[in-house]
C-alpha positions as CSV (number, residue, x, y, z in Angstrom):
1,M,-125.1,-99.6,212.3
2,R,-122.1,-98.8,214.8
3,P,-119.8,-102.0,215.0
4,E,-117.4,-101.8,217.3
5,T,-114.8,-104.4,215.9
6,P,-114.1,-106.4,212.6
7,R,-116.0,-109.2,213.8
8,A,-119.1,-107.4,214.3
9,L,-119.1,-105.4,211.2
10,A,-118.2,-108.8,209.2
11,V,-121.1,-110.4,210.9
12,W,-123.3,-107.3,209.9
13,V,-122.3,-107.1,206.0
14,L,-123.2,-111.1,205.6
15,L,-126.5,-110.6,207.0
16,E,-126.8,-108.0,204.4
17,V,-125.5,-109.9,201.9
18,E,-127.9,-112.9,203.0
19,R,-130.5,-110.7,202.2
20,G,-129.7,-109.9,198.8
21,G,-126.8,-107.0,199.1
22,R,-123.5,-107.0,197.2
23,A,-120.9,-107.8,199.5
24,Q,-118.3,-105.3,197.8
25,H,-120.9,-102.2,198.0
26,L,-121.5,-103.2,201.3
27,L,-118.1,-103.0,202.9
28,D,-117.0,-100.0,200.8
29,R,-119.9,-97.7,202.2
30,A,-119.2,-99.0,205.6
31,L,-115.6,-98.7,205.6
32,D,-115.7,-95.3,204.2
33,R,-117.8,-94.0,207.4
34,L,-115.3,-95.5,210.1
35,S,-112.1,-94.0,211.1
36,W,-110.4,-97.7,211.9
37,P,-106.8,-98.4,211.3
38,E,-106.0,-99.7,208.1
39,R,-105.7,-103.3,209.6
40,D,-109.2,-103.3,211.1
41,K,-110.7,-102.6,208.2
42,A,-108.2,-105.2,206.3
43,Y,-109.4,-107.8,209.0
44,A,-113.4,-107.0,208.3
45,T,-112.7,-107.3,204.7
46,H,-110.8,-110.6,204.8
47,L,-113.6,-112.1,206.8
48,V,-116.4,-111.2,204.8
49,Y,-114.6,-112.4,201.7
50,G,-113.1,-115.4,203.2
51,A,-116.5,-116.7,204.2
52,L,-118.0,-115.9,201.0
53,R,-115.6,-117.6,198.9
54,R,-115.2,-121.1,201.3
55,L,-119.0,-120.9,202.4
56,R,-119.9,-124.6,201.1
57,L,-116.5,-125.6,202.5
58,L,-117.5,-123.9,206.1
59,D,-121.0,-125.2,206.3
60,F,-119.4,-128.9,205.5
61,L,-117.0,-128.8,208.5
62,L,-119.5,-127.7,210.6
63,E,-122.1,-130.0,209.8
64,P,-121.3,-132.9,212.1
65,L,-121.5,-130.5,215.3
66,L,-124.8,-129.1,214.4
67,R,-128.1,-131.1,214.5
68,R,-130.2,-128.4,213.2
69,P,-127.7,-125.4,211.6
70,E,-130.7,-123.9,209.7
71,G,-132.6,-123.4,212.7
72,L,-130.0,-121.1,214.3
73,P,-130.6,-117.5,214.2
74,P,-128.6,-116.1,211.4
75,E,-126.0,-114.1,213.8
76,V,-125.3,-117.2,215.4
77,R,-124.7,-119.2,212.4
78,W,-122.7,-116.4,210.9
79,A,-120.3,-116.2,214.1
80,L,-120.0,-120.1,213.7
81,R,-119.0,-119.7,210.0
82,L,-116.7,-117.1,210.6
83,G,-114.9,-118.7,213.9
84,A,-114.7,-122.2,211.2
85,L,-113.1,-119.8,208.8
86,E,-110.5,-118.7,211.1
87,W,-109.7,-122.1,212.4
88,L,-109.4,-123.3,208.7
89,L,-106.7,-120.4,208.2
90,G,-104.9,-121.8,211.0
91,K,-105.8,-119.1,214.1
92,P,-105.0,-120.5,217.4
93,D,-108.3,-121.5,219.9
94,H,-107.3,-118.9,222.6
95,A,-107.5,-116.2,219.6
96,R,-110.4,-117.4,217.7
97,V,-113.3,-118.9,220.3
98,S,-113.6,-116.4,222.7
99,P,-114.3,-113.2,220.5
100,W,-117.1,-115.7,218.4
101,V,-118.5,-116.3,221.9
102,E,-118.5,-112.7,223.0
103,E,-120.3,-111.7,219.6
104,A,-123.0,-114.3,220.0
105,K,-123.9,-113.1,223.5
106,R,-124.5,-109.5,221.9
107,H,-127.1,-111.3,220.0
108,H,-128.4,-114.6,221.4
109,P,-126.8,-115.1,225.1
110,R,-128.3,-118.4,225.5
111,L,-126.2,-119.8,222.4
112,A,-123.0,-118.4,223.3
113,G,-122.2,-122.1,225.1
114,L,-123.2,-123.9,222.1
115,V,-120.8,-121.5,220.1
116,N,-118.0,-122.0,222.2
117,A,-118.4,-125.8,222.1
118,V,-119.0,-126.1,218.4
119,L,-115.7,-123.8,217.5
120,R,-113.5,-126.1,220.2
121,R,-114.5,-129.3,218.4
122,L,-113.9,-128.6,215.0
123,A,-112.1,-130.9,213.1
124,P,-110.5,-132.0,209.4
125,R,-113.0,-133.4,206.9
126,E,-112.6,-134.6,203.9
127,A,-114.8,-132.6,201.4
128,P,-115.9,-133.6,197.7
129,E,-114.1,-131.4,195.3
130,C,-117.3,-129.1,194.8
131,V,-117.7,-128.4,198.0
132,R,-114.3,-127.6,198.8
133,L,-114.1,-125.3,196.1
134,S,-117.7,-124.0,197.3
135,L,-119.1,-124.0,194.2
136,P,-122.9,-125.1,193.3
137,D,-123.0,-128.7,192.1
138,W,-124.6,-127.6,188.5
139,L,-122.3,-125.4,187.5
140,C,-119.3,-127.4,189.0
141,E,-120.5,-130.4,187.1
142,A,-121.1,-128.2,183.9
143,W,-117.7,-127.0,184.2
144,R,-116.0,-130.3,184.6
145,A,-117.8,-131.6,181.5
146,F,-116.8,-128.4,179.5
147,F,-113.4,-127.9,180.6
148,G,-112.5,-131.5,181.7
149,Q,-111.5,-130.2,185.2
150,V,-112.6,-128.0,187.6
151,A,-109.4,-127.3,189.7
152,F,-108.8,-124.0,187.9
153,A,-111.9,-122.5,190.4
154,E,-109.4,-122.5,193.0
155,G,-108.4,-119.0,191.8
156,F,-111.8,-117.7,192.8
157,N,-111.2,-118.3,196.5
158,E,-107.9,-116.5,196.7
159,P,-107.2,-113.1,197.6
160,A,-107.8,-110.2,195.0
161,P,-105.1,-107.9,194.3
162,L,-105.9,-104.4,192.6
163,F,-105.1,-103.9,189.4
164,L,-104.9,-100.5,187.9
165,T,-104.5,-99.3,184.3
166,A,-102.4,-96.6,184.0
167,Y,-103.2,-93.4,181.6
168,R,-100.1,-91.5,182.7
169,P,-96.4,-92.3,183.3
170,V,-95.9,-94.8,186.1
171,A,-93.1,-95.3,188.2
172,G,-92.6,-97.7,191.2
173,L,-95.5,-100.0,190.9
174,R,-95.3,-103.6,190.1
175,P,-96.5,-104.4,186.4
176,G,-99.1,-106.3,185.7
177,P,-99.6,-109.1,183.1
178,L,-100.3,-106.5,180.2
179,P,-98.8,-103.5,178.9
180,E,-100.5,-100.5,180.7
181,S,-101.5,-102.7,183.6
182,Y,-100.2,-102.7,187.1
183,L,-100.4,-104.1,190.6
184,W,-101.5,-101.5,193.5
185,E,-100.0,-102.6,196.8
186,G,-100.9,-99.5,198.8
187,P,-103.8,-97.7,200.7
188,K,-107.2,-96.8,199.0
189,A,-106.4,-93.7,196.9
190,D,-108.3,-91.1,194.3
191,F,-107.0,-93.1,191.3
192,S,-108.5,-91.2,188.7
193,A,-106.9,-88.0,189.9
194,L,-103.6,-90.0,189.7
195,G,-104.3,-91.1,186.3
196,F,-105.2,-94.7,187.1
197,Q,-108.3,-96.7,186.7
198,P,-108.9,-100.0,188.9
199,Q,-109.6,-102.6,185.7
200,N,-108.7,-106.4,185.9
201,P,-106.4,-107.1,183.1
202,A,-109.0,-109.8,181.7
203,S,-111.3,-107.0,181.0
204,L,-108.6,-104.8,179.7
205,L,-107.6,-107.5,176.9
206,A,-111.1,-107.3,175.5
207,A,-110.4,-103.7,174.5
208,Q,-106.7,-104.3,173.6
209,L,-107.8,-107.0,171.2
210,L,-109.5,-104.1,168.8
211,E,-106.1,-102.8,168.2
212,P,-107.2,-99.4,167.7
213,E,-105.4,-96.7,165.9
214,P,-105.2,-93.0,166.4
215,G,-108.0,-90.9,164.8
216,E,-110.1,-94.4,164.2
217,R,-113.8,-94.1,165.2
218,V,-114.6,-97.1,167.7
219,L,-118.1,-98.2,169.0
220,D,-118.2,-99.8,172.8
221,L,-121.3,-101.2,173.2
222,C,-122.8,-102.1,176.7
223,G,-120.0,-100.0,177.7
224,G,-121.2,-98.8,181.2
225,A,-119.4,-96.5,182.8
226,G,-116.4,-96.8,180.0
227,L,-113.4,-98.8,181.4
228,K,-112.9,-100.0,178.0
229,A,-113.7,-96.9,176.4
230,F,-110.8,-95.4,178.4
231,Y,-108.2,-97.7,177.3
232,L,-109.7,-97.0,173.3
233,A,-109.8,-93.0,173.9
234,A,-106.2,-93.2,175.5
235,R,-104.9,-94.9,172.1
236,G,-106.2,-91.9,170.1
237,A,-109.6,-93.6,168.8
238,E,-112.7,-91.5,169.0
239,V,-115.1,-93.6,171.0
240,V,-118.3,-93.7,171.0
241,S,-119.8,-95.5,174.0
242,Y,-123.5,-96.8,174.1
243,D,-125.0,-98.4,177.5
244,L,-128.6,-98.6,178.9
245,N,-127.8,-97.3,182.1
246,P,-127.2,-93.2,182.4
247,K,-125.9,-93.0,185.9
248,R,-123.3,-95.5,185.2
249,Q,-122.4,-93.1,182.3
250,E,-122.3,-89.8,183.9
251,A,-120.2,-91.6,186.5
252,G,-117.7,-92.6,183.5
253,R,-118.0,-89.0,182.0
254,R,-116.5,-87.5,185.8
255,T,-114.1,-90.4,185.7
256,A,-113.0,-89.3,181.9
257,R,-112.6,-85.7,182.5
258,K,-110.1,-86.5,185.8
259,L,-108.2,-88.8,183.1
260,G,-108.3,-86.2,180.5
261,L,-109.6,-88.5,177.9
262,R,-112.8,-87.8,175.6
263,V,-115.4,-90.1,175.4
264,D,-118.8,-89.7,173.5
265,Y,-121.5,-91.7,175.7
266,R,-124.9,-92.4,174.3
267,T,-128.0,-94.1,176.1
268,Q,-129.8,-96.5,174.3
269,D,-131.2,-100.1,174.3
270,L,-129.0,-102.3,172.3
271,R,-131.3,-104.8,171.4
272,K,-132.5,-102.1,168.9
273,P,-130.2,-100.9,166.2
274,I,-128.1,-97.9,166.4
275,P,-127.6,-95.3,164.0
276,E,-123.9,-95.3,163.1
277,R,-121.4,-97.9,161.9
278,A,-117.7,-98.4,162.5
279,K,-114.3,-100.5,161.6
280,K,-114.0,-101.2,165.2
281,V,-116.9,-102.5,167.4
282,L,-116.3,-103.7,170.9
283,L,-119.5,-105.6,172.7
284,D,-118.8,-106.7,176.4
285,A,-122.3,-108.1,176.8
286,P,-124.0,-108.7,180.0
287,C,-123.5,-111.7,181.6
288,T,-123.8,-114.4,184.5
289,G,-120.5,-113.1,185.8
290,A,-119.3,-116.4,186.5
291,G,-116.0,-115.5,185.8
292,T,-115.8,-112.7,188.6
293,F,-116.7,-115.2,191.5
294,R,-113.1,-113.6,193.3
295,A,-114.6,-110.4,193.6
296,H,-118.0,-111.0,193.8
297,P,-118.2,-114.4,195.7
298,E,-121.8,-114.3,196.9
299,L,-122.8,-114.4,193.1
300,R,-122.2,-118.1,192.9
301,Y,-124.8,-118.8,195.2
302,R,-127.3,-116.6,193.6
303,L,-127.0,-118.3,190.0
304,V,-129.2,-120.7,188.8
305,P,-129.1,-123.4,185.9
306,E,-131.6,-121.5,183.9
307,D,-129.4,-118.4,183.7
308,P,-126.8,-119.2,181.2
309,G,-129.1,-120.0,178.7
310,R,-131.3,-116.7,179.2
311,M,-128.4,-114.3,179.3
312,A,-127.2,-116.2,175.8
313,A,-130.5,-115.1,174.2
314,L,-129.9,-111.7,175.3
315,Q,-126.1,-111.8,174.3
316,L,-127.2,-113.0,170.9
317,A,-129.8,-110.3,170.4
318,L,-127.1,-107.6,171.3
319,L,-124.4,-109.3,168.8
320,E,-126.8,-108.8,166.2
321,T,-127.1,-105.1,166.9
322,A,-123.0,-105.4,167.1
323,A,-123.3,-107.0,163.6
324,Q,-125.1,-104.8,162.0
325,A,-122.9,-102.0,163.4
326,T,-119.6,-103.3,161.7
327,E,-118.3,-102.3,158.6
328,E,-117.5,-104.4,155.9
329,G,-113.5,-105.4,156.5
330,G,-114.2,-104.5,159.9
331,V,-113.4,-106.1,163.2
332,L,-116.1,-107.1,165.9
333,V,-114.9,-108.3,169.4
334,Y,-117.5,-110.0,171.7
335,A,-116.3,-110.4,175.3
336,V,-118.1,-111.4,178.4
337,C,-116.9,-112.0,181.9
338,T,-118.1,-115.7,182.4
339,L,-116.8,-119.1,181.7
340,T,-120.0,-120.7,180.8
341,E,-120.0,-122.7,177.5
342,E,-123.7,-121.2,176.8
343,E,-122.5,-117.7,177.0
344,G,-119.1,-118.2,175.2
345,E,-119.0,-120.8,172.7
346,G,-122.5,-121.3,172.3
347,V,-123.3,-117.8,171.4
348,A,-120.5,-117.9,169.0
349,R,-121.7,-121.0,167.3
350,A,-125.3,-119.3,167.1
351,F,-123.9,-115.8,165.8
352,L,-122.0,-117.8,163.0
353,E,-124.9,-120.0,161.8
354,R,-126.7,-116.9,161.1
355,H,-124.0,-114.6,159.7
356,P,-121.2,-116.2,157.5
357,E,-120.2,-112.8,156.4
358,F,-118.0,-113.0,159.7
359,R,-115.5,-115.1,160.0
360,P,-113.5,-115.9,163.5
361,E,-110.0,-114.3,163.7
362,P,-107.6,-116.2,165.7
363,F,-105.2,-114.0,168.1
364,P,-102.3,-115.0,170.5
365,C,-103.7,-114.6,174.4
366,P,-100.8,-113.1,176.6
367,L,-103.1,-114.5,179.7
368,P,-103.4,-118.1,180.9
369,V,-105.5,-120.1,178.8
370,L,-108.5,-122.1,179.8
371,K,-109.8,-123.3,176.8
372,E,-109.1,-122.3,173.1
373,A,-111.3,-123.5,170.3
374,L,-113.9,-121.2,168.5
375,G,-112.6,-118.1,170.9
376,V,-110.6,-118.1,174.2
377,Y,-111.8,-118.6,177.4
378,V,-108.9,-117.5,180.1
379,A,-108.6,-119.1,183.5
380,P,-109.0,-117.1,187.0
381,E,-105.3,-117.4,187.9
382,G,-103.1,-114.8,189.5
383,G,-106.0,-112.6,190.3
384,L,-107.2,-112.2,186.9
385,D,-111.0,-112.7,186.3
386,G,-112.2,-115.9,184.0
387,F,-113.2,-114.3,180.5
388,Y,-114.1,-115.4,177.1
389,Y,-113.4,-113.5,174.0
390,L,-114.2,-114.0,170.0
391,R,-112.6,-111.9,167.9
392,L,-114.5,-111.7,164.3
393,R,-113.6,-110.2,161.0
394,R,-116.4,-109.0,158.6
395,V,-115.6,-110.3,155.0
396,D,-115.5,-107.4,152.4
397,S,-118.1,-108.6,150.0
398,R,-115.9,-106.7,147.3
399,A,-113.1,-108.9,148.1
């Protein structure tokens, strides 16, 4: 694959996403191999993420101009969508139509005239809210019923800032919404060598809710590469990070060494009990990821209505392990990067019915709150991922 232009690269990436690939992974790999100017790399990224974030709306705008869009070759359909995206964002016809006609000619010359005609005839069209937000109807309606509105989802369609958690003294960076969190506005760098770790503040807060003390033993369950473990270790805690994926853990070990942090990694299926306990336990559980649609826009089109319930069953099993690992008087934080009722309050209710020895412990949330009742849902505003947090205290039976 040797794309000659940002538009050609965007089409190639979107074709691969349509086949099941991940946009972020595909773009990162492709751009690392290209010696393009940063502006060209940025434009290819802008096109890919823009098209995926607005996909339902783009198809809605094109619908009156196409008799059978599903019958078009995939390359031509993506060229039309990307041309519609540029129109939606205000690019004038003279700078927009011809490049997409040329892109169509590379793949299907006979359809170049169709592309030209359609892109010149685009016109404003009032879309239903779920279409305008490019959400699947089932999720849009579930959010409207649970949260009382769905306008917050517009945040998923905005550009994604790059947040860093700092593990060394910092100067010259714009502060993020949490202590130790900053915005990076420069070119890509070896962040861990600089003492930084890319991390959304909503993810960082899950670790901060444990309020770790120096010398305190902390268990990080489903820790992956250990992003939250890094923060806990930097606060002086003795951290043991459990996960089922040894490759992610090995990547975490390398990063921890660069950051000068010590994390003890252990590989295990956490549906089974672990052989230790601690006063502080964090479970950032696997989930549907419906709070990460900004960074992973294709995910919204791959979820089905049954997914939140399936994930909730797994999350409850993992919470059982976390509960057994929490000492009396200790704190257990449950977090998921999703905004569904089933994986948040639904899991919390089911767990507390089984475990009267745990009590919810309220906390002041420094991030914008979408809903607060049994736990807290954070809104995807200002570049934040949507998250759910529940902090629990295990009652001391001697009290």
